[in-house]
N, C-alpha and C positions, 0 to 999 in steps of 0.2 A: 272401572273394570269389574265385571261380575265374577265372583269366586265360585268355582264349581268343584264339587266332590262327586266322584263316581263310586257306585256300589254295585259290584258284579256278582250275581248268583252263579258261582262257578259251574256246578253240575247242571244247572238249567241250560247254560250256554253249551257246555260240552256235549250233553246228550242231543241237543238240537243239531249240532254239527255232525256228531257220530251217526245219528239216524240218517241224515242226508247223505253222508259218505257211504253208508251201507247200500243205499238205494242206487248208487252209481258205481258199486263194486270197487270202492277205494279211491276213486278219482278225486275226492275232496279231502284226503288225509292231510294234505299240507295246510289246510285251513285251521287245523288244531294248533298250529304253531303261531298263535295269534297274539299280536301286540295290543293288549287291551288299553294301554294308556293312549297310544296314538290313534287307536280306533275311535275312542270317545271324542277325539278332536274333530272327527268327521261331523259331529253334531253341534259344533260351536262356530262362532264368528270370532277369529283371533283378534279382531279390532276391539271387541267388547267383552270377550270371555277369557278367563284364565283357569285352566284345570289345575287346581292346587293339590289334589290327591285322588288316587284311584285305589279302591280297596277290593280285593279279590277274596271271596268267601268260599272255602273249600275244605276238604278233608282227605287224609291219606289212607288208602286201603292197606293197612299194616299187615294183614294176613297174606298179602301177595307181594313179595319182595321186588319182583320185576316191575310191577305196576307202580309200586311206591317210589322206586328210584326214577322211573320215567316221569312221574308226576312232580317229584322234587326237582328234577332237571328243568321242567317247564316253569315251576314257580321261581327257581333261581333266575331264569331268563327274564321273567316278569319283574322281579326285584331290580334287575339291572336296568330295566326300562322305566323304573320309578314307581312300580306298583307295590302296594303294601299287602302282605298275605295275612289273612285272618283264618285261623284253623278251627274247624269243628272236629267231629269224630264220627265214626261208624259205630252203631250199636246192634247187637243181635236182636232178631225178632222172630216170632213163630208165625208162619203162614200156613194157609190151608189150601191144598190142591183139590179143586172141585172134580177133576177127572178121576184121580186115584183115591179120593176121599181120605187122605192122610195129611197130617201136619208135617212141615219141613222147616228147617232152620234157614234163615237168610240174614242179610245185613242191610241196615238202613242208615243213610247219612242223616246225622242229627246236628242240631245247633246252628246251622247256617241261617235259617230264617230268624231265629232269636238273635243271633249275632248281628245280622243286617239291621234288624229293628233297633237294637240297642245303639249301634254305631250311628245310625241315621238320626235318631232323636237326640242322642248325646252331642253329636257334632252340631246339630241345630241349636241346642241349648247353649253350647259354648260359642256360638256365632262364628263357626269356622267356614261356613259357606253361605252364598246367596241363593244358589240353585243346586239341587241334588239331581244326579242322573242315576236312575235305578234300572239296571239291566236284568230283567226277568219277565216271565209271564206267569209266575206263581201267584195265584190269587190269595194265598195264605198271607201275603204281605199287604193286603188291602187295609188292615187295621193300622199299621204304622204310617201308611201313606195318608190316610184320613186324619190321623192324629197330628201329623206334621202340618197339614194344611189348616186344620182347625185351631192349632195352638200357636203357630208362628206366622203372623200376618206378613212378615217381611221375607219369608222363604217361599221358593217355588220348587216343585218336583216334576221332573220329566221322566216318564216311564218309557224305556226302550225295549222293544220286544226282541228276543233272540232270533238268529237267522233261521229261515226255513220253517218258522212256526207262526201260528196265528197268535195275535195278541190276546191278552186277557181283557174281556169287555169291562169287567169290574174295575180293574186297575186303570184302564184307559179313561174310564168315566170319572175316576177319582183324581186323576193327575191334572196338573196345570198344562203340561205339554206332553207330546207323544212322539215316538220315533220307532224305526224298524231297522235292524241291522240287515244290510243286503250283502249278497255274495261279493259284489264289487268293492264294498267297503273293506271286507276282509282281505281280498286280494291285494289291496293297496297297503295293508297294515300287518305284514308278517314280521316276525322277529328275525334278527340276523342268524346266520348259521352257527356262529360261535362267538365267544368273547373271552379274553384273558384279563387277569388282574395285572398290576404293575410288575410283578415278578415273573410273569409268563404262565402262571397257573391257569388252567382252563376252568372257567366258571360254569359254563354250560355248553352243550353241543346239541344241535338239532338232530333228532333221530333220522336215520336214513329214509324211513318210509314217510317222513313228513316233507321230503323235498318237493318243491313246486314242479 
């Protein structure tokens, strides 16, 4: 049985879904309530593959309480589905507006690429998987993908492109195998509406605007 570890670039996937949702005026909002663990099983053969872990790399927008609570609600739901959450952070940066010719402050998600690379190589070094599933189209991860293939002869990596997005040609060329998340995959793999612990405490609840 081949052991599989999944590595999901959280904001890469989220923005792919969010952009597609805006294009249809909110008709795809429910796809944000995505069960990433069961989703990756769409790319396996249960007779020969075992998904032993799925890691979700993300960060919380701490300056916005509402968005932070919504995102924490989702990550709690993912944890209940067996997904491990790996946190990065947002950092301020100065941007330049070409139209008004002035600088402005913005925030940029940091650490996810580095965290993915570290976990990917460390898990391979510790022989935790036979095949890695990397869900992203961020070519910044080309280096770790090449390093994995060049260093670990007994490991394979499958790069899976986020939904509604073109794949990264560089990543696909470097990978052993390739895949693409389709809308039908997501429709089949949504998280439950809610879940309680043994005492009846609500662990998470699907937002109303994420209803199918």
